[in-house]
N, C-alpha and C positions, 0 to 999 in steps of 0.2 A: 671942183665941186664936180659931182658927174652929174651930166646931163638928164633930161626927163628920156629923151629917144635911150641913153646907154644904158638907161635903168631898165628899160625895158627889151632891150636886147640880151641883156643879163638874163631877164626873167626868160625870155625866149629860150635861150641856151640852157637853162637849167630846166625847163619841163617839156624840150623836146629830144628826142632820139631820131636815129633815121629812120625808123619806122614810123616817128610821129606817133607812139603810143601813151597817151597819159595814166596817171595812176587812177585805179577804179577805187571809187570807196568801198570800205569792207563792207560784207552782205553774208546772211548766216550760210553755212554750208547746206546744200542740197544735194541729195544722194541723185536727183532726176532735174535734168534743165532741157530748156524748150527755147527755140530762137523766133523772134517775129522779123523780118526784113521789110521795112516799110520806106517810101517814098515820100516827098515836101506834097500837104494838101495844096500848098500854096508857096509861091515863091517870087521875090520882085527884088529889081535892085534901084539902087537911087545915085544920081549924078549933081555932084556939085554946079556943073555948069548949065544944069537944067531943074532950077529950084522946085519948082511947081509941075515938074512933068512927072508921071507915073509912070512906072515900067512893070507891071505885073503880070505874071504867068506869060511872058513871052517866049516865043521860040528860040530866041539867042542865047548865046551863054552867059553864064554868071561871071560876072569880072568884078575885081579887086583891085585897088592903088589908081596912081596917077598914070591915067591913059596915056597913050603915042606910043613912039617906037624907041628903042635903044637909041637910037641916035637924034631923033626929033621927036620933041614933046607935042601934044595936043594942041590943037588951037582951035575951041580957047582952051585954057589948060581946063582938065575934068580929071576928078577925085571920084571914084565909084566904090559902094558898098552893096553886099548882099546879104540877104535873107531868106530864111528856108521855114516854115512852118509846117510842122506835122501833128498829126492826132493819134495821139495812144490811149483813148479811153477803150480798147476793146482789148486792153490790158489790166482794166481796174480790176483790183482786189489782187493781183499778182503781185508778188515779191521779185523788184527788178535785181538781177545780179549784176548786170554789166549793158552799159549801152556803147557802141562805135559807130562814128559817124564818118563816112569816108569819103572825104573830096578828090577828083579823079581829073588834074588837067588835061585840056583837050589840044595844047598847043606848046612844045617845046623851044620854039627858036628864041633866037638871041633877041626878039621885038619882045618876049615875054621874060622880063626879069624882075623878082621884087626881092625883097629882104627876107619877107615873111609876112606873115597876118596873124590874127589873133581873132579868137574863138570867145562867143559871148553869148549870153542868154539875155533875150530881148523881149520886148513886147508883142504883141501879134501884128502882122503885117495884113495889107489888102489889097483891093483896086485903087485906094487912094494916097498909098503910101507914097511920098514924095522926098529928097533932100532936105525940104526946109520941115516935112512933117514925118519925120522919122520915127519909129517906135524908140520907148525908151532902152537906154543900154544899159540894163539890169545888174549884170555881171559875169566878168571875167571868166573864161572857164578854161583857158592855158593857151597856147601859141606857139606856133613852130617857124624856126628858124630856117630858112633856106639856102644852103653854101651854094649857091650857083655860079660855078665858073665860068667865064667868057665864053660864050658860044658853045658850050658842053652840054648835051643831055644828060642829068645827071638819074638816072631813072633810078638808082638805089634807096631817092629821097621822095618817090611819090609812088602809090597815092599818099596822100596826105590822110591818117585815121587818128582822130582822136575820141575821147571817152568822157562825153558829158553825162557819166551814170546818176549824179544825184540830180540833175534838172529834169532827167527821162523820168526818174522814180517818182518826185514831188507833182510831175505834171499827171502821171497816173493816179494819184492819191487826191489830186484836185478836182472841183466840181467841174471844170471846164474840160478836161484832158487833152488840152494843147500845149504845144509849147514851141516856142519859135529860138531859130539861133539866128546871129548874124556874124558878118566875117568884115573884116577891113584890114587893110595896109599896115605891119609896123610903122612905118614912117611914109605917111602919106604927102610930105610936103617934099620929099626928095625924088627927081627924077630919075628913078630905077627902071622906067615901063611897068606895064601891066601883067597880069596874071589872070589866063582865062581857064575857067572851070566849066565842067557839066552842070546844067541847070538842076540837077534831081539827083543829090547825093543821096544815099544810101543811109539808113539809119537802123541798124540792126542792135534790137535788144534781145537779151536773154535773161531769161526769169525763171522762178521755179514751177514746176508744173506737177502735178499729180498724176504719176504714170500708175494705169489701174493692171493690176498683176492679172494677164491674160489668162494664166494657166492656175489648177488647184494648189496649195500651200503646201500639200503632199501629193510628190509624181507617183508614189507608189501606187495608189488607189485607179482602178480601171475609172477609165472615163466616157461616159454615153454620150453619144452626139444624136440630139433628137431636132427632127423638125413639125412644123405645127403641123397638126390633122385640121385644123379648120383655122379661119382669121374672117375677122371681120373690121370694117370701119365706119365710123359716122360723123357726118358733115352736118354743121349748123345752118347750112344753105338750103339743106335740102334734107329739113330736117323729120321728115317721115319715109324717106328714101332706103333701103336698105343695100348694102354695099357688101357681099356674101363671097368668099372665096373669089375675086377677081384675080386678074392676071397682071394689074397696074402695079406701079410701087406705092408702097406704103406713107400715108400721109400722117403727118403730126405737127398739129401747131397750126397758125395762121400764116398762107404767103403775102397776104397783102392788107393786114390788120383786121380784118372782118371775118372772112369765113374761119370757122374753127374746125378742126378736123382731131378725131381720135381714134387710134386702131387698137385692135383685140387679137390675141392670139392664143389657141387652147393646145395643151400640149398633153400626151398620152405618156403616164408613167407605169402602166402595167408592166412595161419589160421588166421594171425595178422592183416589183412588189414582193418584200421582203429584206430587201438591201437596206443598209441604214445609209440614208443621202447625205454627203458631206458640205460640198457646196455646188452654186450651181450659176451659171453665167450668162445671159441672153447677149450675144450677138448678132448687128443689126448692120451692115455694111450700106453705102450710102449709094445713093443715086445721084443725089446733089455735089456740091462744089463745096467746101468745108470754107468757112467765113469766120475772120476773129472777130471776137466778140458776143459769139452765138449765145443764147439764152438758154436755160437747162431744159433738158428733156426726163420728165419723170417716168418710172416704172411702178407701177402699182400689181399687185393682187386685186382682181376682180370675181365678179360671180361670172357664171357660164354665158356662153353665147349660143345666137341661134341664126337661122336664116331670116328672123324676124328682128335683128337688132337694127336698130338707127338711133338717132340722136336724142329722138323722142323715148327710145327703149334700150337705153343703155344697160348694160349689168353695174351690178351694186360696186362702185369703187372701196372696196374692202379697206386695203391698207396701202400706202407706200412705202416701197420698197428701197429705192436708191433713184440716184438721179445723175444724167450725164451732164457735166458741166466742162464747158471749151476749154481746153487746154491748150494744145497745139493744132495747127493745120501740118505741120509735118508729117507724122506717122500715125498719131491717134486719131487725128481727124478723120480717116477714112473709113473707122469703124466705132460705132457705138459699142461698148461692152457694159453690161448695168448688172448688179450682182442680187439675184433673187434667190438667193441660199434661206432666206425666213421661209416663203412662202412654199417652196419644192423640200426641205425636210418637215416642214409639221404636216404637209399632203403626205408625206411618205408614215408619219406617226401617227396619222390618222387610216392610214389603209388606203387613201381616195386614188381613182385610176386615172385623174387626171388634173390637171390645173391649168386657168385662165390667166394672162398675163396681158396688162393694160399700157399702154403709152400716151401720155398727155403732154402738152409744153407747160412749161413752169410760166410763159408768159405766153398767153393763148391771143393776145392783141398785137403782140411784136412781131412783125417780120424775120428778127434775128431769133425768133422762137420756130421759126419754121424750118421742117426736117423732110427731107422725100428720100424713101430706103428702099433699098433693094427689095423683091418679095421673096424671100429666102432666108429668113432669120434662125438662128439656129440654138438651139439650147444645150449648152456642155453640161452635164450634170457629174461630179465625182462622188462616187458611190463606193459601199462596202459592202460585197456579198456575205452571208452568213460563213460561217464554219460548218462544214458538211459532216456526218459520221463517217468515219474512214472505212475504207472501203479495200477489197480485193488482198484480205490479211495471208499471208504466209509465215507459218512458225519458222520454217529457214528454209533457204535458197542458196546455201552456199557451195553449193557443186563440187562438192567432194568425191574423189574417188577412192578404192581401195587400192594398194599399189600391187604391181603384177607379182607371182603370174595369176594369183587368183581377179577373176573379171568383178566389178562389181561396182555401180555409182550410189553415192549417198544420199540419199533426198531426191528430189526436193520435198517437203514434209508440210502440207498443205492446214488448211485451220478446220481443224474437226474437233469433236467433243463424245465423249462416252466412251465405249469399248472399242472405237476406232482409233482414239487418240496414238499417236506416233511415238515408237521407243527409239530415241536418240542417243549415237555414241559420244555424242559434246555436248558441251551447252550452246544450243539454237541461238542464231540471232534473227529474231523476229522484224518482218517489214510489213508495211502497209501504206494505202495511198491516203493521204489527206487534203481530201478536195476542198474547194470554197475558200471563202477568205481573199487577201489580197497579200504580194509581196511574201517575205519570209513567215513559216511558222515554224512552232517547236511542237514535238511530241513529247507526250507524258504516258510513259510506260507502268502498268502496275502489274505486280505477279502476286498469287494467293494461292495455297494449297489447295487440294480438290475439295474441300470441306469449307472454303473461304477464311481463312485463316491468312492476314498480309503476309508477306515475307519482302517485298521489295516495292518502291517505286523509284523512278527515276525520270527526267527529262531531259532529252538533248535536241540538239539542234543547234541556229535554225537553218530550215532548209526548203526547198521547192515540193513539189506534187507528191512524191515518194519520200516515206521515211523509215530509216532502221534505226531499230533498236539496239540496245548493250546484248552481251552473252550473259545468258543467266541460267543457274542451275547446279544442284548438285546429283550426284550417283546416286540412284536407286529413288529418287524424289518426284512424285508427281505433281505439276504444276499446271495453273491456269494463268491467262495472260490476257491483257486488253491494251487498248491505247486509244488517247483523245488527242485532238490539238487545239494548239492557245496561239495567240497571236500578239502582236503589240498593242493594239486596239482593244484591249483586254476582252476579246471574244473567246469563248471554249466552245469546244465542239461537243457532240453528243458521245459518249462509250461506244466502243466498239462492242461487238460480239465478243464471247469468250471463246480463247482456243485454248486447249489441251496438249499436253505433252509429256512424256516421263525421260529423264535423263536415264541413259543405260551405259556406262564407260567400262564394265566389267565384262571381260571375255570369259566363254566356256574353259571353265577350270580342268575338264579332261578331255582328250579324243576321244572319237566318237568310237563305239562299238561296233565290231565288224563280223557278220557271221554270214555263211553261203551253203548252198545246197544247190546241185551234188558235191559241189565243188568245196572242200574242206583246205582250212589254212594251211599251205605248203602239202597237202595231202594228193596225189593224182588221182583224178578222178575223170568221168565223161570221155568226152572228144571231139573231135573237131565236127561243129555244127551241132553240138548238144548245149540247149541252152543252160545256163544258172541263175538263181534268184538269190541277189544279196542281200542281206537287211542291215539298215544303220540305225543304231540305238544312241539313244544322247548320253546313258553313260553316268547316269545320276545328275547330270545338268538337267533344271527344270526351265528351263524357257529356251530349247533348241528350235527354231522354226525351219531348219531344214538343211540342206547338205551340198556342197559340190565334191564331184568323184571323177576320178578320172584311171582309164586301165591305161596300163603303158602302151604305149605308138597311138594314142589320141593325139589329136592337134590341139586340142583346148577342154577345158573343164565344163563339166555339166552338172547343171543346178535341178536339184529335186526337194519339192516341199516336206515338210515333216506332216506327218498324221498328229490327233491330237493327242497320243502317248509320245509323242517326241522322235517316233521313228519312222523312218520310209525303205520301201522294197523298192529294189530296179532289177531287173533281168538284162542279161549281159549274153551272147553268144560268142564264144573264141572261135578267130579265125582258120587255127589250125592248132595242132600239138604242140605246146611250147611253156613255157613260166612266164607269167603275166603277174606285174604288180598294179593291185588295187589302193588308188590314194584317196582315204577320204577326209575332211575337212567340216565340221559341225561350224553352224554359223546361228547366233541368239535373234531373237526378235529386233534385236537394234542395229543388226549387221555386223556384230563384232565377230572376228573370225577366232576359233581356237589357235591357240600359240602352236600346238603340236598336231602333227599330220598323221591320223592311222593309217596304217600299210597292211593291206592282205594279200597274199601270194597266192595267185591261182596256178596250179598245175593241172594241165590239160594232156591225159594220158592219150597214146598214138591207139587209135582205133582198130590198126591191124593186130 
């Protein structure tokens, strides 16, 4: 039949691992977790050889097992047990995920050998705890078997980490918030030596914590960082004394359970006038140190403050907006992040230029509700500017040029209306600036005939500041176009002004007609130095805007605009007696070139 000791050793082997980690009780999954590390509030050990002697909170080591050395037992024979009490009340209301209790040995010599020890939840210990008056050993929480080889420092097996998660969770939920653990050797009757441990084992508790989202839900929106334009605080101990725009830290709550403090900040919202205010967070850095178990700080919208604000003349507390509740001292404990969206959004809707925010403790008579904050709060406001009317309109800026040898850049064509509307030799691509708003914007384009008949509408994008429309138009048709911007926030801008143009892709159908005097075509006349006048006519083409011409020997083409009747006259003086060719190309108002070149031959007679 298996002995009691054997059964206990088997149990130790089952629950112990080289890292001595016991299985934690299941807990709900949490996206955010925090940890709190605490040391014993009190500790004690008891000795079987000193049944009525208390050993509480002594400077020595915590000891376990039968005392003495590996070779010589203690005289008188003495068995020791140790206890550690923890205050976990700071975590009240939190969901415990895991608790780890770490025991660190302080001596690894051959004189410190033990088969293992068990961890228990016990009753509370105090300054009168003795062997004869031990706390009740309530339930075993696990054990660890130490496979110690003779005179070998088996560092792979320590420190010893156990997980009393269930006991800690129950203590957190309990009224006292206290939990005590006891350890004893797995075999107190066997002379296997003692085990010395540090007397302040760390209890590391992992719990679910609310992590405030420090940034807006929509990162695409602009974020305005506002500092208060004025601040004041009121103190119950000096109820008629104003504290206005001082340079001291911002007080909230009571440092001693008697004097109470409340603080107020005014923020100027005029720079955001006209914008839709989406989210607002008040940031306050701490001037004090985070303490586990702190009481909540409430943030309110209040009436306005002035240099006469005192405890007796506080502004009206209008509505509670949010509260900072202690979650962790690791990172979020360095700042208070409070959601004041409701007040800021309402102020924007009402068109108010400022808003006042007040801070007060939810437990004004509790020192754990006391906060000292840096004198530099910041209000981060996520805001949506309205979409502005499109501007900098251009009907086309395609940067085209006619091919050589004739010169000529096509466009750009500005936004114009009336008789100045451009004639364009292709379907143009309009463009415009679409300012305002946030993030990407779409552009909605509309085309109509000049008498207002709709012909096309199209939305394209998304994009940023500059929008480019599709090409649109048929030969010989006059249009007007306009544009507006739209975004994902259901904002729609005002329509732009109208811009007009005519598409003209038809080239002049006939070459120019050319005549000259005194130089007739192919007829000798004049002489060197005798100027000639040459007239270019549209030859039945109704929209000729001018002509390019060049005499043989010229390095480049010359442009001459047409008169109202479509004709143009130039004067040319021959440099010598010879035959010269005059080439002329008619160009219409859309800069289309005639497909054929008119040729005129000038024969300059010898003046001798």
